[in-house]
C-alpha positions in Angstrom: -15.5 70.6 -24.9 -14.5 74.1 -24.1 -11.5 75.7 -25.9 -8.3 75.3 -23.7 -6.8 78.7 -24.3 -3.7 77.7 -22.3 -3.0 74.9 -24.8 0.3 75.8 -26.6 -0.6 74.0 -29.9 -4.0 75.7 -29.9 -2.3 79.1 -29.5 0.2 78.4 -32.3 -2.5 77.2 -34.6 -4.6 80.3 -33.9 -1.5 82.5 -34.6 -1.0 80.8 -38.0 -4.6 81.2 -38.9 -5.0 84.8 -37.8 -1.6 86.3 -38.5 -0.5 84.6 -41.7 -1.7 83.4 -45.1 0.0 80.0 -44.7 -2.2 76.9 -45.1 -2.3 74.8 -41.9 -3.0 71.1 -41.2 -4.4 70.8 -37.7 -4.3 67.2 -36.5 -4.3 65.3 -33.3 -5.3 62.1 -31.6 -8.9 61.3 -30.9 -10.2 63.5 -28.1 -7.7 66.4 -28.5 -10.3 69.0 -29.5 -9.9 69.4 -33.2 -13.6 70.0 -33.7 -13.6 72.4 -30.8 -10.8 74.4 -32.5 -12.7 74.4 -35.8 -15.8 75.9 -34.2 -13.7 78.4 -32.3 -12.0 79.7 -35.5 -15.3 79.8 -37.3 -16.9 81.9 -34.6 -14.0 84.2 -33.8 -11.9 84.8 -37.0 -12.2 88.1 -38.8 -11.4 86.5 -42.1 -14.1 85.8 -44.6 -14.4 82.0 -44.5 -16.3 78.9 -45.5 -16.6 75.5 -43.8 -16.5 72.5 -46.1 -16.4 68.7 -45.6 -16.1 65.6 -47.9 -19.4 64.1 -47.0 -22.9 65.5 -46.6 -23.3 64.4 -43.0 -19.9 65.8 -42.0 -20.8 69.1 -43.7 -24.2 69.3 -41.9 -22.6 68.6 -38.6 -19.9 71.2 -39.1 -22.4 73.8 -40.2 -21.1 74.1 -43.8 -21.3 72.7 -47.2 -19.7 69.7 -49.1 -16.6 70.1 -51.1 -18.5 68.8 -54.2 -21.4 71.3 -53.9 -19.2 74.3 -53.1 -16.7 73.8 -55.9 -19.1 72.0 -58.3 -16.8 69.0 -58.3 -17.6 65.9 -60.4 -17.6 62.6 -58.4 -15.1 60.8 -60.6 -11.4 60.9 -60.1 -9.9 64.3 -61.2 -6.9 63.4 -63.2 -4.3 66.1 -64.0 -4.4 65.0 -67.7 -8.1 65.6 -68.1 -8.3 68.3 -70.8 -11.8 69.4 -69.6 -10.2 70.8 -66.4 -7.0 72.3 -67.9 -6.2 75.9 -67.1 -7.5 76.9 -70.5 -10.8 75.0 -70.3 -11.6 75.2 -66.6 -13.9 78.2 -66.9 -15.9 76.8 -69.7 -16.3 73.3 -68.1 -17.3 74.5 -64.6 -19.5 77.3 -65.7 -19.5 79.2 -62.5 -21.9 82.1 -62.1 -20.6 85.6 -61.7 -21.7 85.6 -58.1 -19.9 82.3 -57.4 -16.7 83.7 -59.0 -17.0 86.7 -56.7 -17.3 84.4 -53.7 -14.1 82.5 -54.7 -12.3 85.8 -55.0 -13.5 87.3 -51.8 -13.1 84.3 -49.4 -9.9 84.5 -47.3 -10.0 81.2 -45.4 -11.3 77.8 -46.6 -11.8 75.4 -43.7 -12.0 71.7 -44.6 -13.1 69.2 -41.9 -12.4 65.5 -42.0 -9.5 66.1 -44.3 -8.2 62.5 -43.9 -11.0 61.4 -46.1 -10.2 63.9 -48.9 -8.2 62.5 -51.9 -5.0 64.0 -53.3 -6.5 64.6 -56.7 -9.3 66.7 -55.2 -6.8 68.9 -53.4 -4.9 69.5 -56.7 -8.1 70.3 -58.5 -9.1 72.8 -55.9 -5.7 74.4 -56.1 -5.9 74.7 -59.9 -9.4 76.2 -60.0 -8.6 78.7 -57.3 -5.6 79.9 -59.3 -7.7 80.2 -62.5 -10.7 82.0 -61.0 -8.5 84.3 -58.8 -6.2 85.0 -61.7 -3.2 84.2 -59.6 -1.6 81.3 -61.5 1.7 81.4 -59.7 0.3 81.3 -56.2 -0.8 78.0 -54.6 -4.6 77.9 -54.1 -4.8 81.3 -55.8 -3.4 83.0 -52.7 -6.1 81.6 -50.4 -5.4 80.2 -47.0 -6.6 76.6 -46.1 -7.3 75.2 -42.7 -7.3 71.4 -42.9 -8.7 69.6 -39.9 -8.5 65.9 -39.3 -6.4 62.9 -38.3 -4.7 60.8 -41.1 -4.4 57.9 -38.6 -8.1 57.6 -38.6 -10.4 56.8 -41.5 -8.8 57.0 -44.9 -10.2 58.2 -48.3 -12.7 55.8 -49.8 -11.8 54.7 -53.3 -13.3 52.0 -55.4 -10.9 49.6 -57.0 -11.4 51.0 -60.5 -10.9 54.6 -59.2 -7.8 53.5 -57.4 -6.3 52.2 -60.6 -7.1 55.5 -62.3 -5.4 57.6 -59.6 -2.4 55.4 -58.9 -0.2 56.5 -61.9 -0.4 60.1 -60.7 -0.1 59.9 -56.9 2.0 57.8 -54.5 -1.1 57.6 -52.2 -4.7 58.7 -52.2 -4.2 60.8 -49.0 -4.5 64.6 -49.3 -0.9 65.2 -48.4 0.2 63.4 -51.6 -1.2 66.3 -53.7 1.3 67.9 -56.0 0.6 71.4 -54.8 2.6 70.6 -51.5 5.7 70.3 -53.6 5.3 74.0 -54.3 4.5 75.1 -50.8 5.3 73.3 -47.5 2.3 72.6 -45.5 2.5 73.6 -41.8 1.3 70.8 -39.6 0.4 71.2 -35.9 -0.6 68.2 -33.8 -2.7 68.7 -30.7 -1.1 66.5 -28.1 -3.2 66.9 -25.0 -6.0 64.2 -24.7 -9.2 65.4 -23.1 -11.4 62.3 -23.7 -9.4 59.7 -21.7 -7.6 60.0 -18.4 -6.1 56.6 -18.1 -2.4 57.0 -19.0 -1.8 53.3 -19.7 -4.9 53.2 -22.1 -3.8 56.4 -23.8 -0.3 54.9 -24.4 -1.9 51.8 -25.9 -4.0 53.9 -28.2 -1.0 55.9 -29.3 0.9 52.8 -30.3 -2.1 51.4 -32.2 -2.6 54.7 -33.9 1.0 54.7 -35.1 1.0 51.0 -36.1 3.5 50.0 -33.4 1.5 48.0 -30.9 3.4 45.8 -28.5 2.4 42.2 -27.8 1.6 43.3 -24.3 -0.9 45.9 -25.7 -2.8 43.2 -27.6 -2.8 41.0 -24.5 -4.2 43.9 -22.5 -6.9 44.6 -25.0 -7.9 41.0 -25.5 -8.6 40.6 -21.8 -11.7 42.6 -22.7 -13.0 39.8 -25.1 -16.5 38.9 -23.9 -16.2 41.4 -21.0 -19.5 42.1 -19.2 -20.3 45.8 -19.3 -22.3 47.4 -16.5 -25.7 48.2 -17.8 -27.4 48.7 -14.5 -28.8 51.9 -13.1 -29.4 53.4 -16.5 -25.9 52.8 -17.8 -25.7 52.1 -21.6 -23.4 50.4 -24.0 -23.3 50.8 -27.8 -21.9 48.4 -30.3 -19.4 49.7 -32.9 -19.2 47.5 -36.0 -17.0 47.6 -39.1 -19.9 46.7 -41.5 -23.3 48.4 -42.0 -25.0 45.0 -42.3 -24.0 44.1 -38.8 -25.4 47.4 -37.5 -28.7 47.0 -39.2 -29.1 43.4 -37.9 -28.4 44.4 -34.3 -30.7 47.4 -34.3 -33.6 45.6 -36.1 -33.3 42.6 -33.8 -33.4 44.6 -30.6 -36.3 46.8 -31.8 -38.3 43.7 -32.7 -37.7 42.2 -29.3 -39.4 45.1 -27.6 -43.1 44.8 -26.8 -45.7 46.9 -28.4 -46.3 48.5 -31.8 -43.6 50.7 -33.2 -44.1 54.3 -34.0 -43.0 55.6 -37.3 -42.0 59.3 -37.7 -41.5 60.6 -41.2 -39.0 63.3 -41.8 -39.9 66.3 -43.9 -37.7 68.0 -46.6 -38.5 71.5 -47.8 -36.5 72.9 -50.7 -33.2 71.2 -51.6 -31.7 68.7 -49.2 -29.8 65.7 -50.5 -31.1 62.3 -49.3 -27.5 61.2 -48.9 -26.9 63.9 -46.3 -29.8 63.1 -44.0 -28.4 63.0 -40.4 -31.2 60.7 -39.2 -33.5 58.3 -41.1 -36.4 59.7 -43.2 -38.5 56.9 -41.5 -37.6 56.8 -37.9 -38.9 53.6 -36.2 -39.1 53.7 -32.4 -40.7 52.0 -29.4 -40.5 52.7 -25.7 -37.4 51.0 -24.5 -35.4 51.7 -27.7 -31.8 52.7 -27.3 -31.1 55.9 -29.2 -28.3 58.4 -29.9 -28.7 62.1 -30.3 -27.3 63.3 -33.6 -27.3 67.0 -33.0 -26.2 69.4 -30.3 -29.1 70.9 -28.4 -29.3 74.7 -28.6 -30.2 74.6 -24.8 -27.2 72.3 -24.1 -29.4 69.5 -22.7 -27.6 67.0 -24.8 -24.8 66.9 -27.4 -24.2 64.9 -30.6 -23.4 61.4 -29.3 -25.4 61.4 -26.1 -27.0 58.0 -25.5 -30.4 57.4 -24.0 -33.5 55.2 -23.9 -37.0 56.1 -25.1 -39.3 56.1 -22.1 -42.5 57.2 -23.8 -43.9 58.4 -27.1 -46.7 61.0 -27.6 -47.6 60.7 -31.3 -50.3 63.3 -31.1 -48.2 66.0 -29.5 -45.1 64.7 -31.4 -43.0 64.5 -28.3 -40.5 61.6 -27.5 -39.4 61.3 -23.9 -35.8 60.1 -23.6 -33.9 59.2 -20.4 -30.1 59.7 -20.8 -27.3 57.8 -19.2 -27.1 60.5 -16.6 -30.7 60.1 -15.6 -32.0 63.3 -17.3 -35.6 63.0 -18.6 -35.8 65.0 -21.8 -38.8 65.9 -23.9 -37.5 65.8 -27.5 -39.2 67.6 -30.3 -38.3 67.8 -34.0 -35.2 69.6 -35.0 -34.2 71.3 -38.2 -31.1 70.9 -40.2 -30.2 73.4 -43.0 -28.6 72.8 -46.3 -26.7 76.0 -47.0 -24.9 77.6 -49.9 -22.4 80.3 -49.4 -22.9 83.6 -51.2 -21.0 86.9 -51.2 -22.8 89.9 -49.8 -21.5 92.8 -51.9 -23.3 95.5 -49.9 -21.9 94.4 -46.5 -18.7 92.9 -47.9 -19.2 89.6 -46.1 -20.0 85.9 -46.8 -23.6 84.9 -46.1 -25.1 81.5 -45.8 -28.1 81.0 -48.1 -30.6 78.4 -47.0 -31.3 76.0 -49.9 -33.5 73.7 -48.0 -34.3 72.2 -44.5 -34.8 68.8 -43.1 -37.1 68.3 -40.1 -37.0 65.2 -38.0 -36.3 64.1 -34.4 -32.6 64.3 -33.7 -32.5 60.6 -32.8 -31.5 57.3 -34.4 -31.5 53.7 -33.1 -28.2 53.1 -31.4 -27.8 49.6 -30.0 -25.2 49.7 -32.8 -23.6 52.2 -35.2 -20.8 51.8 -37.7 -17.2 52.8 -36.8 -17.3 55.4 -39.6 -20.4 57.0 -38.0 -18.8 57.0 -34.6 -15.8 59.1 -35.7 -15.7 62.2 -33.5 -18.1 60.8 -30.8 -17.4 59.8 -27.2 -18.9 56.9 -25.3 -18.5 55.5 -21.8 -19.1 51.8 -22.8 -18.7 50.2 -26.2 -19.0 46.7 -27.6 -16.6 46.4 -30.6 -17.7 43.9 -33.3 -15.3 43.4 -36.2 -17.4 40.6 -37.7 -16.4 40.5 -41.4 -13.0 42.0 -40.6 -11.4 45.4 -40.6 -11.3 46.9 -44.2 -9.9 50.4 -43.7 -6.8 51.9 -42.2 -7.4 53.4 -38.8 -10.7 51.6 -38.2 -9.4 49.7 -35.1 -8.0 52.9 -33.6 -11.2 54.8 -34.2 -13.3 52.1 -32.6 -11.1 51.8 -29.5 -10.6 55.5 -29.0 -14.3 56.3 -28.9 -14.4 55.0 -25.3 -13.3 57.0 -22.3 -11.6 54.0 -20.6 -10.3 50.5 -21.2 -12.8 49.2 -18.6 -15.6 50.4 -20.8 -14.7 48.2 -23.8 -15.9 44.7 -24.6 -14.6 42.9 -27.6 -16.6 40.3 -29.5 -13.4 38.8 -30.9 -9.7 39.1 -30.1 -7.9 41.9 -31.9 -5.1 40.5 -34.1 -2.1 42.3 -35.7 -3.9 42.1 -39.0 -6.7 44.3 -37.6 -4.2 47.1 -37.0 -2.6 48.6 -40.0 -1.4 52.1 -40.9 -0.1 53.1 -44.3 3.7 53.7 -44.4 3.1 57.0 -46.1 0.9 58.2 -43.2 3.7 57.4 -40.7 6.3 59.2 -42.9 4.1 62.3 -43.2 3.5 62.5 -39.5 7.2 62.9 -38.8 6.9 66.6 -39.8 4.3 67.5 -37.2 5.1 70.4 -34.9 8.3 71.3 -36.7 9.5 74.2 -34.7 11.7 75.6 -37.4 9.0 75.4 -40.0 6.5 77.1 -37.7 8.8 80.0 -36.9 9.8 80.4 -40.6 6.1 80.3 -41.7 5.2 83.1 -39.3 8.2 85.2 -40.3 7.8 84.7 -44.0 4.0 85.2 -43.9 4.4 88.3 -41.8 6.5 89.6 -44.7 4.1 88.2 -47.2 1.2 90.1 -45.6 3.3 93.3 -45.8 4.1 92.6 -49.4 0.4 92.0 -50.1 -0.5 95.3 -48.4 2.2 97.0 -50.5 0.7 95.5 -53.7 -2.8 96.6 -52.7 -1.6 100.1 -52.0 0.2 100.2 -55.4 -2.9 99.1 -57.2 -5.0 101.9 -55.6 -2.2 104.4 -56.4 -1.4 105.1 -52.7 2.3 105.2 -53.3 3.2 106.5 -49.8 1.5 103.4 -48.2 3.1 101.3 -50.9 6.6 102.4 -50.0 6.0 102.1 -46.3 4.8 98.5 -46.5 7.3 97.5 -49.2 10.3 98.6 -47.0 8.8 96.9 -43.9 8.4 93.7 -46.0 12.0 93.8 -47.2 13.2 94.3 -43.6 11.2 91.3 -42.5 12.1 89.0 -45.3 14.0 89.9 -48.4 11.9 88.1 -51.1 12.2 90.5 -54.0 14.7 88.4 -55.8 12.5 85.3 -55.9 11.1 84.4 -59.4 7.6 85.2 -58.3 8.5 88.6 -56.9 10.6 89.4 -60.0 7.8 88.5 -62.3 5.4 90.7 -60.3 7.8 93.7 -60.4 8.4 93.3 -64.1 4.6 93.0 -64.7 4.0 96.3 -62.7 6.8 98.1 -64.5 5.4 96.9 -67.8 2.0 98.3 -66.8 3.7 101.7 -65.9 5.5 101.8 -69.3 2.2 100.9 -71.1 0.4 103.6 -69.2 3.1 106.1 -70.2 2.8 105.1 -73.8 -1.0 105.4 -73.6 -0.6 108.9 -72.1 1.7 110.1 -74.8 -0.7 108.7 -77.5 -3.6 110.5 -75.8 -1.6 113.7 -75.7 -0.8 113.5 -79.4 -4.5 112.7 -80.1 -5.5 115.7 -78.1 -3.0 118.0 -79.9 -4.3 116.9 -83.3 -7.9 117.4 -82.1 -7.0 120.9 -80.9 -5.5 121.7 -84.3 -8.6 120.7 -86.1 -10.8 122.7 -83.7 -8.5 125.7 -84.1 -9.0 125.5 -87.9 -12.7 125.2 -87.6 -12.8 128.2 -85.2 -10.8 130.2 -87.8 -13.4 129.4 -90.4 -16.3 130.5 -88.2 -14.3 133.7 -87.5 -14.0 134.4 -91.2 -17.8 133.8 -91.7 -18.4 136.2 -88.8 -16.3 138.9 -90.6 -18.3 138.3 -93.8 -21.6 138.7 -91.9 -20.3 142.0 -90.4 -19.5 143.3 -93.9 -23.1 142.5 -94.9 -24.4 144.3 -91.8 -25.7 140.9 -90.4 -24.5 141.6 -86.9 -26.6 138.9 -85.1 -25.3 136.2 -87.4 -21.7 137.5 -87.0 -22.1 137.2 -83.2 -23.3 133.6 -83.4 -20.3 132.7 -85.7 -17.9 134.3 -83.2 -19.5 132.4 -80.3 -19.3 129.1 -82.2 -15.6 129.8 -82.9 -15.0 130.3 -79.2 -16.9 127.1 -78.3 -14.6 125.2 -80.6 -11.4 126.9 -79.5 -11.5 129.1 -76.4 -8.2 130.9 -77.3 -9.6 132.2 -80.7 -8.5 135.8 -79.9 -9.8 137.5 -83.1 -13.2 136.0 -82.6 -13.2 137.1 -78.9 -12.3 140.7 -79.7 -14.8 141.1 -82.5 -17.5 139.6 -80.4 -16.8 142.1 -77.6 -16.9 144.9 -80.1 -20.3 143.8 -81.4 -21.7 143.5 -77.9 -20.6 147.0 -77.1 -22.1 148.3 -80.4 -25.4 146.7 -79.4 -25.4 148.3 -76.0 -24.7 151.8 -77.5 -27.6 151.3 -80.0 -30.0 150.4 -77.2 -29.0 153.5 -75.2 -29.6 155.8 -78.2 -33.1 154.4 -78.5 
């Protein structure tokens, strides 16, 4: 999908990202271009940024790193009462290297994809560690800007029952928006409204009501007319099954592969360096036969296919390692092995930018069997025809919506079983939070306040580098934009800076006194050398006298007597040389 530069929500979101420090939640229905916007920001922003995601596969697809690897997060719930991660103990527990601390201080923008799957306790933990390592304890996220991308109406955070019991006393829900940091700063939320995936208005309206947990009886009746519907699989057209459970997916793929004639080919993936097994985008052992239905799991650099393109294997050349795939559109593609990178962000001190350090690579064909995939794996993908199999039931909020919204049209859906009201559920807290989307007043206030905040920050930076002309210019501009100097944070800052000035004045006076005392000592020593010089003169030891006078002047340049006597001796020496 190309970025729609005429889209008002896109424009407003870009304005927030580029012209403010305010954290932003960018959301929207399936097919509204959230991922496209993320890629656009990553490519075009001038801010030093990193891209993170809650899972390895999501991170690889987004071209970034996982939250856990970037912040060195433990995998257990991060409770606010855990003493290991208190403000006092955070540095000792996490043991960040100097380079990593530098990275945390220099990054301007932290982009987190698939934010709906990130828990509240993780958000608060990130907030706390950024404050600690940036030494800005009174600023949410240590003054860093967050761009959070995702849809809370889609798949929710995954929590085991024992983990849920641990987190529950501290948070009203596990969703990221329940983090305590948002009580300190109001999160700006922009919802992309224009749907690019579907064109059928009636279908879009049904999806909207399912997404918001308000389906009509007529919506269920319309959907359930698709139970057992025969999909068109002639002339190269393909259909994929979306299942709620992994066991169902494996059974369907294994059965279909076994039904094909001939021996299967096995292609082994190759890992070089560090690449977590859990983050592999395609199987380490890829089993294929001619006739196998496959899905591409990576965008092609030559744009012959995209992540989510379906096709059928037409031939396999094991010797040349080429797999020929015919797509739904009839394109015959020679597919070779691709490479995925596991990256780590580092700060380039010399060039003042953030680099991606390659930790390891994974080489494999960008394919996996795709008669069926899980609903979780389908999030973000688009298909023309889908079979939806909820055998075993729906177990996560948003699962039904995700499955239905993968398809471009209602006519492209076939249901194995009727959808019941129990298959559609959205948490009440999700619905409540969504009411603040596209709050016009909040958007305008954020831009106004953050315009002033940027000017205040520029004033602070100018003050710190002792450019007081620039400090006053930006300070008065900031006051004119938004009078914030009487807020507790601003007052604390001003007091802190005045305390620093007073401390520097005291230090200067102490240094002056120290210098005066030193000068007095040197003056006394110079006087002693002058006396020794006089004694040497009386004893006719003129060279020794000159050395004593020179030493006196080295110690105290204003030793007048020593200077006069030295000049007299120099003249005496010159007269003696002339007589000779």
